[in-house]
Structure formats: structure tokens, C-alpha cells
C-alpha positions in Angstrom: -23.8 -12.3 55.8 -25.0 -8.9 56.8 -28.8 -8.5 57.3 -29.8 -5.2 55.7 -33.0 -3.1 55.9 -34.1 0.0 54.1 -36.4 2.7 55.4 -37.9 5.1 52.8 -38.7 3.7 49.4 -38.4 6.8 47.3 -36.4 7.0 44.1 -32.9 6.9 45.7 -33.8 3.6 47.5 -33.7 1.9 44.1 -30.1 2.7 43.8 -29.4 1.3 47.3 -31.4 -1.9 46.5 -29.4 -2.4 43.3 -26.2 -2.1 45.2 -27.3 -4.6 47.8 -28.2 -7.1 45.1 -24.8 -6.7 43.5 -23.3 -7.3 46.9 -25.2 -10.5 47.6 -22.1 -12.4 48.7 -21.8 -10.2 51.8 -25.3 -8.7 52.3 -28.9 -9.6 52.0 -31.9 -7.2 52.0 -34.3 -8.8 54.5 -36.8 -6.0 55.3 -38.0 -2.6 54.1 -40.1 0.1 55.6 -42.3 3.0 54.3 -45.3 4.8 55.6 -47.1 4.4 52.2 -48.5 0.9 51.7 -48.5 1.2 47.9 -44.6 1.2 48.1 -44.8 -2.5 48.8 -45.2 -3.1 45.1 -41.6 -2.1 44.7 -40.4 -5.1 46.8 -43.2 -7.7 46.8 -40.8 -10.5 47.9 -39.3 -8.6 50.9 -41.0 -8.3 54.4 -42.6 -4.9 54.4 -43.3 -2.7 57.4 -44.9 0.7 57.9 -43.4 1.2 61.4 -39.6 1.5 61.6 -39.4 0.5 65.3 -41.4 -2.7 64.8 -39.1 -3.6 61.9 -36.0 -3.1 64.0 -37.6 -5.1 66.8 -38.4 -8.1 64.5 -35.6 -8.3 62.0 -32.2 -8.3 63.9 -30.6 -6.1 61.3 -26.8 -5.4 61.0 -27.4 -2.2 58.9 -30.2 0.2 58.2 -30.1 2.3 55.0 -31.9 5.6 55.7 -33.4 6.9 52.4 -36.0 9.2 54.0 -36.8 12.9 53.5 -34.0 15.1 55.1 -35.8 16.0 58.3 -36.3 12.3 59.2 -32.6 11.3 59.0 -31.7 12.0 62.6 -35.0 10.5 63.9 -34.3 7.2 62.1 -30.7 7.1 63.2 -31.7 7.5 66.8 -34.1 4.7 66.6 -31.5 2.5 64.9 -29.0 3.3 67.7 -31.6 2.3 70.3 -31.6 -1.2 68.7 -27.8 -1.3 68.1 -28.2 -1.3 64.4 -25.5 0.4 62.2 -26.7 3.1 59.8 -25.9 4.0 56.2 -27.5 7.4 55.8 -28.3 9.3 52.6 -27.2 12.9 52.5 -27.5 15.3 54.2 -26.2 14.2 57.5 -27.9 17.3 59.0 -29.3 20.7 58.1 -26.3 22.5 59.6 -22.8 21.5 60.7 -23.9 22.0 64.3 -26.7 19.4 63.8 -24.2 16.9 62.6 -21.8 17.4 65.4 -24.6 17.1 67.9 -25.7 13.8 66.3 -22.2 12.5 66.6 -22.2 13.2 70.3 -25.7 11.8 70.9 -25.5 8.6 68.8 -23.1 6.1 70.4 -22.3 2.4 69.9 -23.0 2.1 66.2 -21.4 3.1 62.9 -23.1 6.0 61.1 -21.8 6.2 57.6 -22.9 9.1 55.3 -23.5 8.6 51.6 -21.3 11.2 49.9 -20.8 8.7 47.2 -18.9 10.8 44.7 -15.8 10.5 46.9 -15.6 6.9 45.6 -15.6 7.9 41.9 -12.6 6.9 39.9 -12.2 10.5 38.8 -12.2 11.7 42.4 -9.6 9.1 43.5 -7.3 10.0 40.6 -7.5 13.7 41.4 -6.6 13.0 45.0 -3.7 10.9 43.9 -2.3 13.6 41.5 -2.7 16.3 44.2 -0.9 14.1 46.8 2.0 13.4 44.3 2.2 17.0 43.2 2.2 15.8 39.5 1.0 19.1 38.2 2.4 21.3 41.0 0.5 23.2 43.6 -3.2 23.7 43.4 -4.1 27.4 42.7 -7.9 27.3 42.4 -11.1 25.3 41.8 -14.3 26.0 39.9 -17.5 24.0 40.5 -20.7 24.3 38.6 -24.0 22.4 39.0 -26.9 23.4 36.7 -29.9 21.0 36.9 -33.6 21.0 36.3 -35.7 20.9 39.5 -38.4 23.2 38.7 -42.1 23.1 39.9 -42.7 19.4 38.8 -40.0 18.3 41.3 -41.5 20.3 44.3 -45.1 19.5 43.4 -44.4 15.8 43.5 -42.7 15.9 46.9 -43.8 19.1 48.6 -41.5 18.6 51.6 -38.5 19.5 49.3 -39.6 23.1 49.1 -40.2 23.5 52.8 -37.4 25.0 54.9 -38.2 23.0 58.1 -38.3 19.7 56.2 -35.7 20.0 53.4 -33.2 22.2 55.3 -32.1 24.0 52.2 -32.4 24.0 48.4 -29.9 23.6 45.6 -26.9 23.4 48.0 -28.1 20.9 50.5 -30.2 18.8 48.1 -28.4 18.8 44.7 -24.9 20.5 44.8 -23.8 19.0 48.1 -21.8 16.2 46.5 -19.9 18.7 44.2 -19.3 21.1 47.1 -18.1 18.1 49.2 -15.5 17.4 46.5 -14.4 21.0 46.5 -13.7 20.8 50.2 -11.9 17.4 49.7 -9.7 18.8 47.0 -9.0 22.3 48.4 -8.5 21.8 52.1 -9.7 24.0 55.0 -11.8 27.0 54.3 -10.8 30.4 55.6 -13.6 32.7 54.5 -16.6 32.7 52.2 -18.6 35.4 50.4 -21.8 34.0 49.0 -25.2 34.9 47.5 -28.4 32.8 47.5 -31.9 33.4 46.1 -34.7 32.3 43.9 -34.3 33.2 40.2 -37.3 31.2 39.1 -39.0 29.2 41.9 -40.7 32.0 43.8 -43.2 29.8 45.7 -40.8 27.6 47.6 -39.0 28.4 50.9 -35.6 27.2 49.9 -33.1 28.7 47.4 -33.0 27.6 43.8 -29.7 29.3 43.1 -26.5 30.0 45.0 -23.0 31.2 44.2 -19.9 31.8 46.2 -16.2 32.8 46.3 -14.3 30.6 48.8 -10.9 31.2 50.2 -9.2 28.0 51.2 -5.9 27.5 53.0 -2.6 27.8 51.1 -3.9 30.6 49.0 -6.3 28.3 47.1 -9.4 30.0 45.8 -12.7 28.5 44.8 -15.8 29.6 43.0 -19.1 27.8 43.1 -22.3 28.2 41.1 -25.4 26.0 41.5 -28.9 26.3 40.2 -31.9 24.1 39.6 -33.6 26.5 37.2 -32.0 25.0 34.0 -34.1 23.2 31.4 -31.8 20.1 31.5 -29.6 18.1 34.0 -26.2 19.2 32.7 -23.1 17.4 33.7 -21.5 18.7 36.8 -18.2 20.5 36.1 -15.2 20.7 38.4 -12.1 22.4 37.2 -8.8 22.5 39.1 -6.1 25.0 38.1 -2.6 23.9 39.1 0.9 25.3 38.4 1.6 23.0 35.5 -1.8 22.2 34.1 -5.6 22.1 34.4 -7.7 19.1 35.5 -11.3 19.0 34.6 -14.1 16.6 35.6 -17.1 16.6 33.3 -19.3 13.9 31.7 -17.8 11.3 34.1 -14.3 11.8 32.8 -11.2 13.4 34.3 -9.2 15.2 31.6 -5.8 16.9 31.8 -5.2 20.0 29.8 -1.5 20.7 29.4 0.5 22.4 26.7 -2.7 22.7 24.6 -3.4 18.9 24.7 -6.1 16.9 26.2 -5.5 13.6 28.0 -8.2 11.4 29.6 -6.9 10.3 33.0 -9.8 8.4 34.5 -13.5 7.6 33.7 -16.3 6.8 36.1 -18.6 3.8 35.6 -22.0 4.2 34.1 -24.9 3.8 36.6 -26.7 0.5 36.3 -30.0 1.8 37.8 -31.6 5.1 38.8 -30.7 8.4 37.1 -27.5 8.9 35.3 -26.5 12.1 37.2 -26.4 10.2 40.5 -23.2 8.6 39.3 -22.1 5.0 40.1 -20.5 5.8 43.4 -23.3 4.4 45.6 -22.2 0.8 44.9 -18.6 1.5 46.0 -19.6 3.6 49.0 -22.0 0.8 50.2 -19.4 -1.9 49.4 -16.7 -0.1 51.4 -19.2 0.4 54.3 -20.2 -3.3 54.4 -16.5 -4.4 54.3 -15.8 -2.1 57.2 -18.7 -3.6 59.2 -17.4 -7.1 58.4 -13.8 -6.2 59.5 -12.3 -7.0 56.1 -11.1 -3.5 55.3 -13.4 -0.9 53.8 -14.1 2.6 55.0 -16.9 4.9 56.0 -17.5 8.6 55.7 -18.1 9.6 59.3 -20.4 12.3 60.6 -17.3 14.4 61.4 -16.1 14.2 57.9 -19.5 14.8 56.4 -19.9 18.0 58.5 -17.3 19.8 56.5 -19.6 20.4 53.5 -22.3 21.6 55.9 -19.8 24.1 57.2 -19.4 25.5 53.7 -23.2 25.6 53.1 -23.7 27.3 56.5 -21.1 29.9 55.6 -22.6 30.7 52.2 -26.1 31.0 53.8 -24.8 33.3 56.5 -22.8 35.5 54.1 -25.9 35.8 51.9 -28.0 36.8 54.8 -25.6 39.3 56.3 -24.3 40.5 52.9 -20.7 40.3 53.9 -17.6 38.0 54.0 -17.9 35.2 56.6 -14.8 33.8 58.3 -14.8 30.1 59.0 -14.1 29.1 62.6 -14.4 25.3 62.6 
């Protein structure tokens, strides 16, 4: 039985706690930590700490879930490594790809798994299967769109989210990162990027509220991305893959094939049992796979090296926007 702790009791921690409860045959939540005492109300029956290091000293954990603000991810991972505690980390793994690679070199002796949970969706797995088999021929291009509502109420509630040195970035690093990660997973290595970022509506925050890009991947695969948190509604993420013999579309938690004028549903994702519906249900499967990997019964983890790929894309878009020119990818 894995002894599990969680640091950071914000909204996303509820999704992690729900997954741990569902995995009660292999894991048990034995301790939680947050700097705010009132968060203890969320978990009245679990030992509560306000100091992460004291929790790690006392609880003999096998795994620490890091659900903290972005700028504290590396700090918490380093403390966990000091006590030889494995880490399951919410995104992002770092502000920039260089940060992630540096963490990989610095943190030794533990498993650091990154929560890019949409990789575990049924729709994602089906797309990867079809691409590998060549069912619809070669991939020609990919379109990805994220339009959510994260206007002033979001940044007023948690002010760190609008600060560059604490959030690391805006719509790309905080909201669209999962969709951009899937673009990279489907399309392969990036060759060059031309992007734009800015603030269409949220003029009082330091991070971008909108970004778009054209991405040239290997094998002549093109990609276009648009993300904005200035919409009035959390619309479904859209990913469209154009292949030689058809079009695949992920939207509303369904993978649909468009071929010869007809629509066929190829896969559907599970509904989320807790939290917000746009999170998707992948957290449970990502955590389950990670626990099974720790136990040596199979499973998998998304490593820091793998997680850094989407940071490369975000870095390239930000650099292109700043320099107002095409940026070639050198990773």
C-alpha cells in the first residue's frame, strides 16, 4: 500500500484526492499540507500540516502530489527528493524547457512524474493507434483551439496567476498546455514556429491572455494553434487532424472520423467524477499508471524529459512573438 501525501489544497487537489480514493486498493492518502489553516476543512480526517518539510519528516511517504502554484513546483520537488519521496507533479514541469532539463539533472534518486493527463484519454490513445497503423494515411496537418473563460474573476481570486514570476506564463502554460502537448505527441518534432501573443482583454495582468501560432513539424506536417481565455464560456477543446484519407476530430470528449461525407464516433472519454468538466477524466488514469509503475506492476510515467517538449513549443512561440520572426527549434 502506497503512502501518499498532497501539498497544495487548491481546486485541482480535489481531483487528485478523488483519484486516490478510487485507488484505495493500492494507495492511501495519509497526510496533506497547505499554508492556509482554513484548508484543513477540506480534509478533516487526514493529518494536516502547514510545513512541507515537517510532513515529509513525519509521514514516511512513498509519493507526494504537488498541487501548488507554478513557481513552487521545483521547490517542493527538491524537498521531496531530499527525503527520497517520489513526486507526481501538476503541470507545468517548469516555466521553460531549460528549467525542466535543469530539474532533471538536479533531482536524482526519485521518480518525478508530470501530470499531462490528457495523454491517457481514450480519444488520445485511439488517435495514436490510428496514426501508428496508418489507417487514414499520412498526417498532413493539425489544428488545435482552446477558448476558455479566465477573465478578471480568475486572476482576482488567485493573484499569483497573473504575475509573470509566479505563473510563468498565461493561456499557453496554464490552460492550453495539455492541448499543445497533444499536438506535439501527434505531430512529431518541431522544425520552426511563427507565433504571436498578447492581451486582447486582460490588460492589467503580466501574462498573455491570447496566443496563436503556425508550427512546422517534421515530415511536412503543419500545425496551427489558437488559445484565448477571453471567451465568455469554457468551450470544448478542439483538435483536428487532417490525413490523406480522412479527418479526425476530437471535440466534446469524442473522437470522430470524417470520411466520404460520413461521421463515425471512434472513441469517447469518460466523464469526470469530480472537479470541473473541462479537466477531463485523465487524472485518474495518469495517477493509476504512476502508482502501478512505483509498485513495479507495470504502469508508466510522463518523465521530465517528455514533459519538456511542450515547454519547447511554448518557448518558441514566446520568442517568435517577441522577436517578430520565425524561430527554428534546436532541441
